[in-house]
N, CA, C and O atoms as CSV, one atom per row, in Angstrom:
chain,resi,resn,atom,element,x,y,z
A,1,MET,N,N,-5.890,-6.321,-16.385
A,1,MET,CA,C,-5.900,-5.492,-15.349
A,1,MET,C,C,-6.235,-6.297,-14.134
A,1,MET,O,O,-5.581,-6.070,-13.115
A,2,LEU,N,N,-7.134,-7.173,-14.115
A,2,LEU,CA,C,-7.457,-7.853,-13.108
A,2,LEU,C,C,-6.444,-8.680,-12.272
A,2,LEU,O,O,-6.433,-8.891,-11.059
A,3,ILE,N,N,-5.497,-9.138,-13.359
A,3,ILE,CA,C,-4.459,-10.060,-12.948
A,3,ILE,C,C,-3.231,-9.122,-12.301
A,3,ILE,O,O,-2.407,-9.589,-11.515
A,4,SER,N,N,-3.234,-8.033,-12.653
A,4,SER,CA,C,-2.336,-6.990,-12.078
A,4,SER,C,C,-2.722,-6.644,-10.564
A,4,SER,O,O,-1.984,-6.694,-9.580
A,5,LEU,N,N,-3.977,-6.304,-10.626
A,5,LEU,CA,C,-4.565,-6.110,-9.254
A,5,LEU,C,C,-4.286,-7.144,-8.252
A,5,LEU,O,O,-3.781,-6.855,-7.167
A,6,SER,N,N,-4.623,-8.424,-8.607
A,6,SER,CA,C,-4.219,-9.789,-7.692
A,6,SER,C,C,-2.871,-9.623,-7.557
A,6,SER,O,O,-2.452,-9.808,-6.414
A,7,TYR,N,N,-2.097,-9.338,-8.362
A,7,TYR,CA,C,-0.533,-9.555,-7.938
A,7,TYR,C,C,-0.439,-8.516,-6.769
A,7,TYR,O,O,0.087,-8.887,-5.720
A,8,ILE,N,N,-0.874,-7.354,-6.874
A,8,ILE,CA,C,-0.648,-6.268,-6.166
A,8,ILE,C,C,-1.209,-6.506,-4.735
A,8,ILE,O,O,-0.494,-6.346,-3.745
A,9,PHE,N,N,-2.435,-6.872,-4.660
A,9,PHE,CA,C,-3.005,-7.325,-3.364
A,9,PHE,C,C,-2.336,-8.525,-2.575
A,9,PHE,O,O,-2.141,-8.535,-1.360
A,10,LEU,N,N,-1.996,-9.595,-3.521
A,10,LEU,CA,C,-1.457,-10.876,-2.743
A,10,LEU,C,C,-0.057,-10.618,-2.648
A,10,LEU,O,O,0.323,-10.978,-1.534
A,11,LEU,N,N,0.843,-10.168,-3.309
A,11,LEU,CA,C,2.055,-9.896,-2.929
A,11,LEU,C,C,2.302,-8.746,-1.825
A,11,LEU,O,O,3.249,-8.837,-1.045
A,12,GLY,N,N,1.454,-7.721,-1.798
A,12,GLY,CA,C,1.375,-6.500,-0.667
A,12,GLY,C,C,0.861,-7.310,0.430
A,12,GLY,O,O,1.476,-7.059,1.466
A,13,MET,N,N,-0.016,-8.163,0.570
A,13,MET,CA,C,-0.478,-8.692,1.912
A,13,MET,C,C,0.558,-9.574,2.655
A,13,MET,O,O,0.819,-9.586,3.858
A,14,PHE,N,N,1.195,-10.460,1.439
A,14,PHE,CA,C,2.391,-11.256,1.765
A,14,PHE,C,C,3.648,-10.634,2.435
A,14,PHE,O,O,4.113,-11.046,3.498
A,15,LEU,N,N,4.183,-9.542,1.670
A,15,LEU,CA,C,5.132,-8.599,2.130
A,15,LEU,C,C,4.916,-7.800,3.383
A,15,LEU,O,O,5.785,-7.448,4.180
A,16,SER,N,N,3.617,-7.564,3.436
A,16,SER,CA,C,3.235,-6.903,4.815
A,16,SER,C,C,3.513,-7.967,5.657
A,16,SER,O,O,4.319,-7.735,6.558
A,17,TRP,N,N,3.058,-9.035,5.584
A,17,TRP,CA,C,2.978,-9.988,6.851
A,17,TRP,C,C,4.433,-10.304,7.073
A,17,TRP,O,O,4.670,-10.557,8.254
A,18,LEU,N,N,5.339,-10.352,6.374
A,18,LEU,CA,C,6.822,-10.836,6.425
A,18,LEU,C,C,7.279,-9.793,6.892
A,18,LEU,O,O,8.033,-10.081,7.822
A,19,CYS,N,N,7.199,-8.447,6.688
A,19,CYS,CA,C,7.721,-7.282,7.374
A,19,CYS,C,C,7.216,-7.037,8.873
A,19,CYS,O,O,7.892,-6.393,9.675
A,20,LYS,N,N,6.238,-7.481,9.122
A,20,LYS,CA,C,5.572,-7.665,10.373
A,20,LYS,C,C,6.399,-8.603,11.293
A,20,LYS,O,O,6.848,-8.267,12.388
A,21,LYS,N,N,6.537,-9.769,10.738
A,21,LYS,CA,C,7.312,-10.953,11.513
A,21,LYS,C,C,8.870,-10.650,11.623
A,21,LYS,O,O,9.596,-11.386,12.291
A,22,VAL,N,N,9.340,-9.576,10.967
A,22,VAL,CA,C,10.751,-9.339,11.059
A,22,VAL,C,C,10.877,-8.116,11.987
A,22,VAL,O,O,12.029,-7.758,12.230
A,23,GLY,N,N,9.791,-7.371,12.582
A,23,GLY,CA,C,9.591,-6.341,13.225
A,23,GLY,C,C,9.563,-5.211,12.593
A,23,GLY,O,O,9.793,-4.264,13.344
A,24,LEU,N,N,9.328,-4.864,11.254
A,24,LEU,CA,C,9.229,-3.687,10.521
A,24,LEU,C,C,7.694,-3.419,10.253
A,24,LEU,O,O,6.913,-4.369,10.203
A,25,PRO,N,N,7.253,-2.062,10.075
A,25,PRO,CA,C,5.831,-1.659,9.705
A,25,PRO,C,C,5.331,-2.495,8.381
A,25,PRO,O,O,5.970,-2.676,7.345
A,26,GLY,N,N,4.321,-2.847,8.630
A,26,GLY,CA,C,3.509,-3.629,7.377
A,26,GLY,C,C,3.541,-2.800,6.276
A,26,GLY,O,O,3.786,-3.293,5.175
A,27,LEU,N,N,3.324,-1.568,6.402
A,27,LEU,CA,C,3.195,-0.682,5.257
A,27,LEU,C,C,4.565,-0.598,4.321
A,27,LEU,O,O,4.499,-0.243,3.144
A,28,LEU,N,N,5.854,-0.974,4.988
A,28,LEU,CA,C,6.922,-0.937,4.463
A,28,LEU,C,C,7.073,-2.223,3.301
A,28,LEU,O,O,7.727,-2.153,2.260
A,29,GLY,N,N,6.326,-3.334,3.757
A,29,GLY,CA,C,6.099,-4.399,2.560
A,29,GLY,C,C,5.129,-4.020,1.526
A,29,GLY,O,O,5.219,-4.654,0.475
A,30,MET,N,N,4.335,-3.233,1.595
A,30,MET,CA,C,3.580,-2.846,0.616
A,30,MET,C,C,4.186,-1.709,-0.364
A,30,MET,O,O,3.864,-1.678,-1.552
A,31,ILE,N,N,5.048,-0.816,0.184
A,31,ILE,CA,C,5.899,-0.223,-0.446
A,31,ILE,C,C,6.862,-0.986,-1.180
A,31,ILE,O,O,7.173,-0.526,-2.278
A,32,PHE,N,N,7.442,-2.134,-0.783
A,32,PHE,CA,C,8.398,-2.920,-1.573
A,32,PHE,C,C,7.585,-3.527,-2.710
A,32,PHE,O,O,8.051,-3.637,-3.844
A,33,THR,N,N,6.111,-3.998,-2.310
A,33,THR,CA,C,5.407,-4.271,-3.364
A,33,THR,C,C,5.216,-3.530,-4.717
A,33,THR,O,O,5.152,-4.023,-5.844
A,34,GLY,N,N,5.152,-2.426,-4.394
A,34,GLY,CA,C,4.953,-1.354,-5.639
A,34,GLY,C,C,6.262,-1.352,-6.263
A,34,GLY,O,O,6.375,-1.421,-7.487
A,35,ILE,N,N,7.169,-1.284,-5.549
A,35,ILE,CA,C,8.776,-1.226,-6.166
A,35,ILE,C,C,8.870,-2.406,-7.099
A,35,ILE,O,O,9.192,-2.265,-8.279
A,36,LEU,N,N,8.586,-3.565,-6.561
A,36,LEU,CA,C,9.116,-4.732,-7.219
A,36,LEU,C,C,7.887,-5.074,-8.511
A,36,LEU,O,O,8.203,-5.627,-9.565
A,37,LEU,N,N,6.766,-4.723,-8.255
A,37,LEU,CA,C,6.038,-4.825,-9.456
A,37,LEU,C,C,5.826,-3.799,-10.412
A,37,LEU,O,O,5.210,-4.039,-11.450
A,38,GLY,N,N,6.361,-2.482,-10.107
A,38,GLY,CA,C,6.140,-1.268,-10.825
A,38,GLY,C,C,7.043,-1.571,-12.125
A,38,GLY,O,O,7.681,-2.613,-12.279
A,39,PRO,N,N,6.997,-0.462,-13.068
A,39,PRO,CA,C,7.552,-0.363,-14.319
A,39,PRO,C,C,9.255,-0.347,-14.361
A,39,PRO,O,O,9.983,-0.536,-15.336
A,40,TYR,N,N,9.570,-0.097,-13.165
A,40,TYR,CA,C,11.492,-0.063,-13.278
A,40,TYR,C,C,11.986,-1.266,-12.858
A,40,TYR,O,O,13.151,-1.588,-13.089
A,41,CYS,N,N,11.055,-2.112,-12.137
A,41,CYS,CA,C,11.753,-3.507,-11.890
A,41,CYS,C,C,11.320,-4.711,-12.556
A,41,CYS,O,O,12.095,-5.244,-13.351
A,42,LEU,N,N,10.173,-5.211,-12.334
A,42,LEU,CA,C,9.852,-6.342,-12.843
A,42,LEU,C,C,8.815,-6.026,-13.906
A,42,LEU,O,O,8.809,-6.814,-14.852
A,43,GLY,N,N,7.843,-4.925,-13.945
A,43,GLY,CA,C,7.118,-4.482,-14.978
A,43,GLY,C,C,5.775,-5.253,-15.075
A,43,GLY,O,O,5.271,-5.284,-16.197
A,44,LEU,N,N,5.131,-5.871,-14.081
A,44,LEU,CA,C,4.153,-6.781,-13.992
A,44,LEU,C,C,2.782,-5.931,-13.876
A,44,LEU,O,O,1.726,-6.539,-14.052
A,45,ILE,N,N,2.761,-4.653,-13.609
A,45,ILE,CA,C,1.652,-4.118,-13.582
A,45,ILE,C,C,0.957,-3.434,-14.951
A,45,ILE,O,O,1.565,-2.614,-15.639
A,46,ASP,N,N,-0.186,-3.818,-15.197
A,46,ASP,CA,C,-0.729,-3.236,-16.594
A,46,ASP,C,C,-0.724,-1.829,-16.846
A,46,ASP,O,O,-0.991,-1.103,-15.889
A,47,SER,N,N,-0.450,-1.265,-18.039
A,47,SER,CA,C,-0.400,-0.041,-18.514
A,47,SER,C,C,-1.615,0.691,-18.054
A,47,SER,O,O,-1.459,1.782,-17.506
A,48,SER,N,N,-2.906,0.158,-18.236
A,48,SER,CA,C,-4.050,0.873,-17.968
A,48,SER,C,C,-4.102,1.069,-16.423
A,48,SER,O,O,-4.910,1.858,-15.933
A,49,LEU,N,N,-3.339,0.434,-15.749
A,49,LEU,CA,C,-3.481,0.572,-14.062
A,49,LEU,C,C,-2.425,1.843,-13.793
A,49,LEU,O,O,-2.646,2.692,-12.930
A,50,LEU,N,N,-1.400,1.850,-14.545
A,50,LEU,CA,C,-0.432,2.815,-14.286
A,50,LEU,C,C,-1.105,4.281,-15.055
A,50,LEU,O,O,-0.625,5.390,-14.821
A,51,ASN,N,N,-1.985,4.123,-15.759
A,51,ASN,CA,C,-2.574,5.520,-16.263
A,51,ASN,C,C,-3.345,5.987,-15.348
A,51,ASN,O,O,-3.514,7.206,-15.368
A,52,ILE,N,N,-3.974,5.262,-14.385
A,52,ILE,CA,C,-4.980,5.750,-13.311
A,52,ILE,C,C,-4.119,5.624,-11.909
A,52,ILE,O,O,-4.773,5.378,-10.895
A,53,SER,N,N,-2.844,5.761,-11.804
A,53,SER,CA,C,-2.269,5.566,-10.681
A,53,SER,C,C,-2.273,6.908,-9.841
A,53,SER,O,O,-2.128,6.854,-8.620
A,54,SER,N,N,-2.421,7.968,-10.424
A,54,SER,CA,C,-2.557,9.193,-9.575
A,54,SER,C,C,-3.862,9.087,-8.658
A,54,SER,O,O,-3.889,9.387,-7.465
A,55,GLU,N,N,-4.912,8.625,-9.389
A,55,GLU,CA,C,-6.293,8.544,-8.699
A,55,GLU,C,C,-6.106,7.549,-7.695
A,55,GLU,O,O,-6.493,7.917,-6.586
A,56,LEU,N,N,-5.588,6.296,-7.755
A,56,LEU,CA,C,-5.272,5.292,-6.845
A,56,LEU,C,C,-4.500,5.758,-5.775
A,56,LEU,O,O,-4.833,5.344,-4.665
A,57,ARG,N,N,-3.422,6.622,-5.858
A,57,ARG,CA,C,-2.722,7.173,-4.875
A,57,ARG,C,C,-3.434,8.142,-3.985
A,57,ARG,O,O,-3.191,8.187,-2.779
A,58,LYS,N,N,-4.167,8.791,-4.472
A,58,LYS,CA,C,-5.072,9.780,-3.548
A,58,LYS,C,C,-6.164,9.017,-2.735
A,58,LYS,O,O,-6.686,9.446,-1.707
A,59,ILE,N,N,-6.424,7.871,-3.318
A,59,ILE,CA,C,-7.423,6.984,-2.715
A,59,ILE,C,C,-6.615,6.230,-1.381
A,59,ILE,O,O,-7.074,6.061,-0.251
A,60,ALA,N,N,-5.549,5.920,-1.791
A,60,ALA,CA,C,-4.729,5.376,-0.697
A,60,ALA,C,C,-4.212,6.399,0.298
A,60,ALA,O,O,-4.134,6.036,1.472
A,61,LEU,N,N,-3.874,7.553,-0.004
A,61,LEU,CA,C,-3.814,8.544,1.160
A,61,LEU,C,C,-4.810,8.752,1.682
A,61,LEU,O,O,-4.546,8.994,2.860
A,62,ILE,N,N,-6.179,8.824,1.454
A,62,ILE,CA,C,-7.198,8.961,2.113
A,62,ILE,C,C,-7.492,7.903,3.125
A,62,ILE,O,O,-7.850,8.175,4.271
A,63,ILE,N,N,-7.349,6.806,2.717
A,63,ILE,CA,C,-7.492,5.583,3.462
A,63,ILE,C,C,-6.600,5.538,4.616
A,63,ILE,O,O,-6.989,5.160,5.721
A,64,ILE,N,N,-5.155,6.001,4.319
A,64,ILE,CA,C,-4.276,6.074,5.329
A,64,ILE,C,C,-4.484,6.939,6.435
A,64,ILE,O,O,-4.318,6.576,7.600
A,65,LEU,N,N,-4.892,8.229,6.048
A,65,LEU,CA,C,-5.315,9.445,6.725
A,65,LEU,C,C,-6.360,8.787,7.789
A,65,LEU,O,O,-6.060,8.648,8.975
A,66,MET,N,N,-7.418,8.459,7.332
A,66,MET,CA,C,-8.586,8.097,7.903
A,66,MET,C,C,-8.344,6.955,8.981
A,66,MET,O,O,-8.862,6.971,10.097
A,67,ARG,N,N,-7.458,5.921,8.493
A,67,ARG,CA,C,-7.106,4.817,9.612
A,67,ARG,C,C,-6.052,5.746,10.688
A,67,ARG,O,O,-6.035,5.387,11.865
A,68,ALA,N,N,-5.370,6.677,10.358
A,68,ALA,CA,C,-4.553,7.186,11.479
A,68,ALA,C,C,-5.577,8.269,12.458
A,68,ALA,O,O,-5.457,8.509,13.659
A,69,GLY,N,N,-6.511,8.761,11.568
A,69,GLY,CA,C,-7.384,9.490,12.519
A,69,GLY,C,C,-8.227,8.749,13.374
A,69,GLY,O,O,-8.540,9.171,14.488
A,70,LEU,N,N,-8.612,7.669,12.920
A,70,LEU,CA,C,-9.600,6.778,13.861
A,70,LEU,C,C,-8.900,6.211,15.032
A,70,LEU,O,O,-9.564,5.825,15.994
A,71,ASN,N,N,-7.377,6.115,15.026
A,71,ASN,CA,C,-6.714,5.698,16.259
A,71,ASN,C,C,-6.358,6.745,16.925
A,71,ASN,O,O,-5.551,6.548,17.834
A,72,LEU,N,N,-6.762,7.929,16.725
A,72,LEU,CA,C,-6.425,9.148,17.708
A,72,LEU,C,C,-7.306,9.185,18.933
A,72,LEU,O,O,-8.531,9.092,18.843
A,73,ASP,N,N,-6.703,9.313,20.016
A,73,ASP,CA,C,-7.339,9.346,21.315
A,73,ASP,C,C,-7.790,10.975,21.833
A,73,ASP,O,O,-6.916,11.751,22.221
A,74,LEU,N,N,-9.047,11.319,21.792
A,74,LEU,CA,C,-9.386,12.722,22.044
A,74,LEU,C,C,-8.814,13.251,23.465
A,74,LEU,O,O,-8.535,14.450,23.497
A,75,SER,N,N,-8.626,12.563,24.537
A,75,SER,CA,C,-8.085,12.907,25.511
A,75,SER,C,C,-6.545,13.195,25.568
A,75,SER,O,O,-5.986,13.949,26.364
A,76,ASP,N,N,-6.055,12.567,24.729
A,76,ASP,CA,C,-4.560,12.806,24.506
A,76,ASP,C,C,-4.250,14.158,23.588
A,76,ASP,O,O,-3.240,14.843,23.748
A,77,LEU,N,N,-5.151,14.395,22.727
A,77,LEU,CA,C,-5.349,15.611,21.960
A,77,LEU,C,C,-5.542,16.926,22.898
A,77,LEU,O,O,-4.786,17.897,22.908
A,78,LYS,N,N,-6.581,16.771,23.595
A,78,LYS,CA,C,-6.859,17.932,24.416
A,78,LYS,C,C,-5.747,18.087,25.460
A,78,LYS,O,O,-5.838,19.133,26.102
A,79,LYS,N,N,-4.763,17.323,25.765
A,79,LYS,CA,C,-3.513,17.572,26.618
A,79,LYS,C,C,-2.686,18.491,25.866
A,79,LYS,O,O,-1.606,18.866,26.324
């Protein structure tokens, strides 16, 4: 499970950096990481990690929404 997590983090950060260099959003590189390492392409993710994937998706959504909320400007919202 630790090796699967390291694959996800390392490849995710690399593809995010690569997408930013090309001019695409970094999140797109992380999505490509999930597709590449997932069970339908290379299958490098451990099955125990796939069993808790719904909880991991919820945590990721919370992080994305928090980052988006912290970037909001209150004066723009009042307009």
